[in-house]
C-alpha positions as CSV (number, residue, x, y, z in Angstrom):
1,M,-1.8,8.7,2.6
2,C,-4.7,6.4,1.6
3,T,-4.8,4.0,-1.2
4,V,-7.8,2.7,-3.4
5,L,-7.2,-0.1,-6.0
6,L,-9.9,-0.9,-8.4
7,R,-11.0,-3.0,-11.3
8,F,-13.7,-1.6,-13.5
9,A,-15.1,-4.1,-16.0
10,P,-18.7,-2.9,-17.0
11,D,-19.6,-6.0,-18.8
12,A,-18.3,-8.5,-16.0
13,A,-20.5,-10.3,-13.5
14,W,-19.1,-7.9,-10.8
15,P,-18.5,-4.7,-12.8
16,L,-16.7,-3.0,-9.9
17,L,-14.1,-4.7,-7.5
18,L,-12.4,-2.1,-5.0
19,A,-9.8,-2.5,-2.3
20,A,-9.0,0.3,0.0
21,V,-6.6,1.1,2.8
22,R,-7.3,4.0,5.3
23,D,-4.2,5.8,6.7
24,E,-4.7,8.1,9.6
25,F,-3.2,9.0,13.0
26,V,-3.9,5.8,15.0
27,D,-5.2,7.6,17.9
28,R,-8.0,9.3,16.0
29,P,-11.1,7.7,17.1
30,W,-13.5,6.1,14.7
31,D,-16.4,3.6,14.3
32,P,-16.5,0.6,12.0
33,P,-19.0,0.4,9.1
34,G,-22.6,1.0,10.0
35,R,-25.4,3.5,9.4
36,Y,-24.6,6.6,11.2
37,W,-26.3,9.5,9.1
38,D,-29.6,11.1,8.9
39,G,-31.6,12.3,5.9
40,P,-30.7,11.1,2.4
41,A,-27.4,9.8,3.8
42,G,-29.4,7.4,6.1
43,R,-29.3,4.6,3.5
44,L,-25.5,4.7,3.5
45,I,-23.2,2.3,5.3
46,G,-19.6,3.2,5.9
47,G,-17.0,3.7,8.8
48,R,-17.4,7.0,10.9
49,D,-14.8,9.4,12.0
50,R,-15.9,10.3,15.6
51,V,-14.0,13.6,15.6
52,A,-15.8,15.2,12.5
53,G,-18.6,12.8,11.9
54,G,-18.0,12.0,8.2
55,T,-16.4,9.1,6.6
56,W,-13.5,7.8,4.3
57,L,-15.5,5.4,2.5
58,A,-19.2,4.4,2.3
59,V,-21.4,2.1,0.2
60,D,-25.0,2.8,-1.2
61,P,-26.7,-0.6,-1.2
62,R,-29.8,1.0,-3.0
63,E,-27.9,2.4,-5.9
64,H,-25.0,-0.2,-5.9
65,A,-22.4,2.5,-5.6
66,V,-19.3,3.3,-3.4
67,A,-17.5,6.5,-2.8
68,A,-14.3,7.2,-0.9
69,V,-11.9,10.3,-0.5
70,L,-8.3,10.7,-0.4
71,N,-6.7,13.7,1.2
72,G,-4.4,16.1,-0.7
73,L,-2.1,18.6,0.9
74,P,-3.7,21.0,3.3
75,R,-4.3,24.6,2.5
76,D,-4.1,27.7,4.8
77,I,-7.7,27.8,5.7
78,P,-8.9,29.3,8.9
79,P,-10.3,26.6,11.2
80,D,-13.6,28.2,11.7
81,V,-14.4,27.9,7.9
82,R,-12.5,24.7,7.0
83,H,-15.0,21.8,6.2
84,S,-14.3,18.3,7.0
85,R,-13.5,16.2,3.9
86,G,-15.5,13.3,5.5
87,G,-18.6,14.7,4.3
88,L,-17.6,14.4,0.6
89,P,-18.2,10.6,0.2
90,L,-21.8,11.2,1.6
91,A,-22.3,14.0,-0.8
92,A,-21.0,12.1,-3.7
93,L,-23.5,9.2,-3.0
94,T,-26.5,11.3,-2.3
95,T,-26.2,13.9,-4.9
96,G,-23.9,12.4,-7.5
97,R,-21.4,15.1,-7.2
98,P,-19.0,16.9,-4.6
99,P,-20.3,20.0,-3.1
100,E,-18.8,23.6,-3.7
101,T,-15.1,23.3,-2.8
102,A,-14.7,26.6,-1.0
103,G,-13.5,25.9,2.6
104,Y,-12.1,22.3,1.8
105,D,-8.4,21.2,1.7
106,R,-7.2,19.3,-1.5
107,F,-8.6,16.1,-2.1
108,H,-9.5,13.3,-4.6
109,L,-13.0,12.0,-4.6
110,L,-14.1,8.7,-6.0
111,R,-17.5,7.7,-6.8
112,A,-17.9,4.2,-8.7
113,G,-21.1,2.4,-9.7
114,L,-21.9,-0.5,-12.1
115,D,-21.3,1.4,-15.3
116,R,-19.2,4.6,-14.4
117,V,-16.2,5.5,-12.2
118,E,-15.6,9.2,-11.6
119,V,-12.8,11.0,-9.8
120,W,-12.9,14.7,-8.8
121,S,-9.7,16.1,-7.9
122,W,-9.6,19.6,-6.2
123,D,-6.1,21.1,-6.2
124,G,-7.1,24.4,-4.3
125,T,-7.6,26.2,-7.4
126,E,-9.9,24.1,-9.7
127,V,-11.7,20.8,-9.8
128,A,-10.6,18.3,-12.5
129,H,-13.3,15.7,-13.3
130,Q,-12.4,12.4,-15.1
131,K,-14.3,9.3,-15.8
132,L,-12.1,6.2,-15.6
133,D,-11.7,3.8,-18.5
134,P,-12.3,0.1,-17.9
135,G,-9.4,-1.6,-16.4
136,D,-7.3,-1.7,-13.2
137,H,-6.5,1.5,-11.5
138,I,-4.9,2.8,-8.4
139,I,-5.6,6.2,-6.6
140,V,-3.2,7.6,-4.1
141,N,-2.9,11.2,-2.7
142,A,-1.1,12.3,-5.8
143,G,-3.9,11.2,-8.0
144,V,-5.1,8.5,-10.4
145,D,-2.4,6.1,-11.6
146,A,0.2,8.5,-10.4
147,D,3.5,6.7,-11.3
148,A,5.6,9.4,-9.3
149,D,4.3,7.6,-6.2
150,P,6.4,4.5,-5.8
151,L,3.3,2.5,-4.6
152,V,1.7,2.8,-7.9
153,P,4.4,1.0,-10.1
154,H,5.0,-1.5,-7.3
155,F,1.3,-2.5,-6.8
156,L,-0.2,-1.9,-10.3
157,P,1.3,-5.2,-11.8
158,L,0.1,-7.1,-8.7
159,L,-3.4,-5.8,-9.0
160,R,-3.4,-6.7,-12.8
161,A,-2.3,-10.2,-11.9
162,A,-4.9,-10.7,-9.3
163,T,-7.6,-13.0,-10.5
164,D,-11.2,-12.1,-10.4
165,P,-12.7,-13.1,-7.1
166,D,-16.0,-14.9,-6.3
167,P,-17.5,-12.3,-4.0
168,R,-20.9,-13.8,-3.5
169,P,-22.3,-12.7,-0.2
170,G,-22.1,-15.3,2.5
171,L,-18.9,-17.1,1.4
172,P,-16.0,-16.9,3.9
173,P,-13.7,-14.0,3.1
174,Q,-10.8,-16.0,2.0
175,R,-13.1,-18.1,-0.6
176,A,-14.7,-14.9,-1.7
177,W,-11.8,-12.8,-2.3
178,G,-8.6,-15.1,-3.0
179,D,-6.0,-13.1,-4.6
180,W,-7.4,-9.6,-3.4
181,L,-6.9,-10.6,0.3
182,R,-3.2,-11.4,-0.5
183,L,-3.0,-8.1,-2.4
184,L,-4.0,-6.2,0.7
185,A,-1.7,-8.0,2.9
186,G,1.0,-5.6,1.7
187,D,3.4,-7.8,-0.4
188,G,5.7,-8.1,2.6
189,L,7.0,-4.4,2.2
190,D,8.3,-2.8,5.5
191,P,5.7,-0.1,6.6
192,T,8.3,2.7,6.2
193,D,9.1,1.6,2.5
194,P,8.1,4.5,0.1
195,A,6.2,1.9,-2.0
196,A,4.3,0.4,1.2
197,L,0.7,-0.2,0.9
198,L,0.4,-0.6,4.6
199,V,2.2,2.1,6.4
200,R,3.3,3.1,9.9
201,R,5.6,6.0,11.0
202,P,6.0,8.4,13.9
203,V,4.9,11.9,13.4
204,G,6.2,13.9,16.3
205,E,4.8,12.2,19.4
206,R,1.9,10.6,17.5
207,T,1.9,7.5,15.2
208,F,0.4,7.7,11.6
209,G,-0.5,4.3,10.0
210,S,-2.8,2.1,8.2
211,T,-5.9,1.8,10.5
212,S,-8.4,-0.2,8.3
213,A,-9.0,-2.0,5.0
214,T,-12.1,-2.6,2.9
215,L,-13.1,-4.6,0.0
216,V,-16.2,-3.9,-2.0
217,A,-17.7,-5.8,-5.0
218,L,-20.6,-4.3,-6.9
219,G,-22.8,-6.6,-8.8
220,R,-26.1,-6.0,-10.7
221,H,-28.0,-8.3,-8.2
222,A,-25.8,-8.3,-5.2
223,I,-23.0,-6.2,-3.1
224,R,-20.2,-7.6,-1.1
225,Y,-18.5,-5.4,1.6
226,D,-15.8,-6.7,3.9
227,F,-13.8,-4.9,6.4
228,T,-10.7,-5.4,8.8
229,A,-9.6,-3.1,11.6
230,E,-6.3,-4.7,11.4
231,P,-4.9,-4.7,7.9
232,G,-1.9,-6.9,7.2
233,P,-1.0,-10.6,6.7
234,S,-3.0,-11.7,9.6
235,A,-6.0,-9.5,9.1
236,A,-9.3,-10.7,10.6
237,W,-11.7,-9.9,7.8
238,R,-15.6,-9.8,8.3
239,E,-18.5,-9.3,5.8
240,V,-20.4,-6.2,6.5
241,D,-24.2,-6.7,7.0
242,L,-25.9,-4.5,4.3
243,S,-29.5,-5.2,5.2
């Protein structure tokens, strides 16, 4: 699974604060955040999946927006017509909406800006579109604030207790993010715990686990984007260059 935790406060100095963990097979190759795409997506910055060429999360520095995709259960789609969900964040940021859903496995697609946070959820039959109210939210593979996932009732109180950071560009990550870095450290849960934010487990001969984490703050006059390829209590965070 993947997880997005966010705080939406349209009237605040930083209207959108986002923390995200990407879970994937650890041997699937990927690139750290950068500019990798052509055309309208050329202005976007995000990590790149080397297998399909898309992304799990990208930032639009021009529009002060961020988009991320969370996978749902796969469908019985022939491989020659199945589309990579990694193109969905790019589409959301360049067109403001997801593409036609034919050929896609199930997903939840988030697009967040300074004054609106939207989620499109495709269940294989229809797309549900919702605009999130101001406040704290957690998106998991089961959906938005889905209490059926043990992660949500465990981490939502921790998210609500986290103080607003001071994510001005240029500050050291610990000073900039404070409680949010501690939140993404996983609260000491074992990676096999059903409520774990940071996961790791064997799947056949492969290992599935949390391969990266991201922090994004959208302000009216600035954006802060931090990334680590080693999520956990000893994570080495770095600020992503948005120039």
